[in-house]
C-alpha positions as CSV (number, residue, x, y, z in Angstrom):
1,M,165.1,253.2,36.0
2,P,163.3,256.3,36.4
3,I,164.2,258.3,39.5
4,L,161.7,260.2,41.9
5,Y,162.6,262.9,43.8
6,H,160.2,262.4,47.0
7,S,159.4,264.1,50.1
8,P,157.3,262.0,52.8
9,L,153.8,263.4,53.6
10,T,153.3,265.6,50.6
11,R,151.9,265.9,47.0
12,S,154.2,263.0,45.9
13,T,152.8,260.6,48.4
14,R,150.0,259.9,46.2
15,V,152.8,259.0,43.6
16,I,154.1,256.5,46.1
17,T,150.6,255.1,47.0
18,Q,150.2,254.7,42.7
19,L,153.7,252.9,42.7
20,M,152.4,250.8,45.5
21,M,149.0,250.0,44.3
22,M,150.8,248.8,40.8
23,D,153.1,246.8,42.5
24,R,156.1,248.7,41.0
25,L,157.7,250.6,43.8
26,D,160.6,248.7,43.5
27,A,160.9,249.6,39.8
28,V,161.7,253.2,40.7
29,E,164.6,254.9,42.7
30,V,163.2,257.0,45.3
31,R,165.7,259.5,46.6
32,L,164.0,261.5,49.6
33,V,164.6,265.2,49.6
34,S,163.2,268.1,52.0
35,V,160.9,270.7,51.0
36,P,159.9,273.8,52.5
37,R,156.2,273.1,54.8
38,R,153.8,275.5,55.6
39,D,154.7,275.3,59.4
40,G,157.9,276.9,58.5
41,S,159.9,273.3,58.9
42,G,162.0,272.0,56.1
43,H,164.2,273.8,53.6
44,R,164.8,273.6,50.0
45,D,166.8,270.9,49.3
46,P,170.2,271.5,46.9
47,A,169.8,267.8,46.0
48,N,166.2,268.4,44.5
49,P,166.4,269.6,40.7
50,H,163.1,270.1,40.5
51,P,163.6,274.3,39.4
52,E,161.0,275.4,42.6
53,G,162.3,273.0,44.8
54,K,159.1,270.8,45.0
55,V,158.1,267.1,44.7
56,P,157.3,265.0,42.6
57,L,160.0,265.4,39.9
58,L,160.3,262.2,38.1
59,I,163.4,261.7,36.0
60,G,162.6,259.6,33.0
61,D,165.0,256.7,31.4
62,D,165.6,259.3,28.9
63,G,167.0,261.8,31.4
64,A,164.2,264.1,31.0
65,A,162.4,265.7,34.2
66,I,159.0,265.2,34.7
67,R,156.7,267.8,36.8
68,E,153.3,268.2,38.0
69,S,151.7,265.3,39.8
70,N,149.2,264.4,36.8
71,A,152.1,264.1,34.5
72,V,154.1,262.2,37.1
73,M,151.2,259.9,37.3
74,L,150.3,259.4,33.8
75,Y,154.0,258.8,32.8
76,L,154.3,255.8,35.2
77,D,150.9,254.6,34.3
78,E,151.9,254.1,30.7
79,Y,155.8,253.4,31.6
80,F,154.5,250.2,33.6
81,G,151.4,249.4,30.9
82,H,148.4,251.1,32.1
83,P,147.7,249.0,35.3
84,L,145.5,252.0,36.8
85,G,144.9,253.9,33.4
86,I,143.3,253.6,30.1
87,A,145.6,252.8,27.1
88,P,145.8,255.1,24.1
89,G,142.9,253.9,21.8
90,R,140.9,252.5,24.7
91,P,137.6,253.5,25.4
92,G,137.1,256.2,28.0
93,R,140.8,257.5,27.2
94,G,139.5,261.3,26.9
95,T,137.2,260.9,29.5
96,F,140.4,259.9,31.4
97,L,142.6,262.6,30.4
98,S,140.4,265.1,31.1
99,W,139.8,263.9,34.7
100,M,143.5,263.8,35.0
101,C,143.9,267.3,33.6
102,Y,141.0,268.9,35.4
103,Y,142.7,268.3,38.8
104,G,145.5,270.4,38.3
105,G,143.6,272.8,36.1
106,V,141.0,273.3,38.2
107,V,140.1,271.2,41.6
108,E,143.1,272.4,43.1
109,P,143.0,276.0,42.3
110,A,139.6,276.1,43.1
111,L,140.0,274.1,46.4
112,A,142.9,276.5,47.5
113,L,141.1,279.5,47.1
114,A,138.0,278.4,48.7
115,I,140.5,277.2,51.7
116,A,141.8,281.0,51.9
117,G,138.8,282.6,51.6
118,V,139.7,284.7,48.3
119,S,137.2,285.6,45.7
120,H,137.6,287.5,42.4
121,P,135.4,287.8,39.3
122,A,138.4,286.7,37.6
123,L,139.0,283.7,39.5
124,T,135.6,282.5,39.4
125,S,135.4,283.0,35.7
126,T,138.5,281.0,35.2
127,F,138.3,278.4,37.7
128,R,134.5,278.4,38.8
129,G,134.1,277.7,42.3
130,M,133.9,274.5,44.4
131,P,130.0,273.8,44.1
132,E,130.7,273.9,40.4
133,V,133.5,271.4,40.9
134,E,131.6,269.1,43.0
135,A,128.8,269.2,40.5
136,Q,131.2,268.2,38.1
137,I,132.5,265.3,39.8
138,A,129.0,263.9,40.7
139,A,127.8,264.4,37.3
140,G,131.0,262.2,36.1
141,L,130.2,259.4,38.4
142,G,126.6,259.4,38.1
143,Q,125.8,256.2,39.3
144,A,129.0,254.5,39.0
145,P,131.7,253.9,42.2
146,F,134.7,255.8,40.3
147,L,135.1,258.4,37.7
148,M,135.5,255.7,34.9
149,G,132.8,253.5,36.1
150,A,133.1,250.0,37.7
151,R,137.2,250.7,37.5
152,F,139.5,252.4,40.0
153,T,142.2,254.5,38.3
154,V,144.7,257.1,39.1
155,A,142.3,259.7,38.2
156,D,140.3,258.5,41.1
157,L,143.6,258.6,43.5
158,I,144.6,261.9,42.3
159,M,141.0,263.7,42.3
160,A,140.2,262.7,45.8
161,S,143.6,263.1,47.1
162,A,142.6,267.0,47.0
163,F,139.7,266.5,49.4
164,Q,141.4,263.9,51.7
165,W,144.1,266.5,52.2
166,A,141.4,269.5,52.9
167,A,139.3,267.4,54.8
168,S,140.2,269.1,58.0
169,T,139.3,272.7,56.7
170,F,136.9,271.9,53.9
171,T,133.5,270.2,53.8
172,L,132.0,268.6,50.9
173,Q,128.5,269.5,50.5
174,S,127.5,266.7,47.9
175,P,126.8,263.2,49.6
176,V,127.6,261.7,46.1
177,V,131.1,263.0,46.0
178,R,131.7,262.5,49.8
179,D,130.8,258.8,49.2
180,W,132.9,258.4,46.6
181,V,136.3,260.1,48.3
182,A,135.5,257.3,51.2
183,R,135.2,254.9,48.7
184,V,138.8,255.8,47.1
185,T,140.0,256.1,50.9
186,E,138.8,252.3,51.6
187,R,140.7,251.2,48.5
188,V,144.0,253.1,48.8
189,G,143.8,251.7,52.4
190,G,144.6,248.6,51.5
191,V,148.4,249.6,50.7
192,P,150.8,250.2,53.5
193,V,152.0,254.0,52.5
194,N,151.6,255.2,55.9
195,D,154.0,253.1,57.1
196,Y,156.4,253.7,54.4
197,E,156.3,257.7,54.6
198,Q,156.7,257.1,58.5
199,K,160.0,255.3,57.9
200,A,160.8,257.9,55.1
201,Q,160.6,260.5,57.4
202,A,162.9,258.8,60.2
203,R,165.3,258.4,57.3
204,L,165.1,262.3,56.2
205,A,165.4,263.4,60.0
206,A,168.4,261.1,60.4
207,A,170.0,262.4,57.3
208,G,169.7,266.0,58.4
């Protein structure tokens, strides 16, 4: 059974969401750990084997550690038979993988830099900026509801999560992208992840 190191209301929450949407949460052992948080709370947990003390971290059946959200989510989708992804050899596989990698390689860095108000030619030439990111997402969507057309995938889940997280500090300019984030939020709203995370917070606090 895979082991997921998880801290409530962090980037690993979307992995819990994915598992709930696949109806596979009971097939993974979730170990709660503390992580340092922006407000100064939390701490690096010695029980967390992640080399930087972060989450998510997944230990596969072979004992290998899988880190980075997009790698963890791809691994779990493949492990459970691609319920929210595109299997190798199937149409759209390349596009699906591209979106999963685009999230970590471009979206999150560009969004973090925009929120921090940091600008430098080297950063712009490497990651571009949020206008370009929004244009890429809008072009990828076209007239479709989701990135892979009519089908919701973990690419939508991870890509939209950045904008959901940054909603209070960053405003999307593209109506197409805003509508897509709203559709993903509505789709994800069907799983009880908020209740799960509240209970996980309580357990973590009780454990000290």
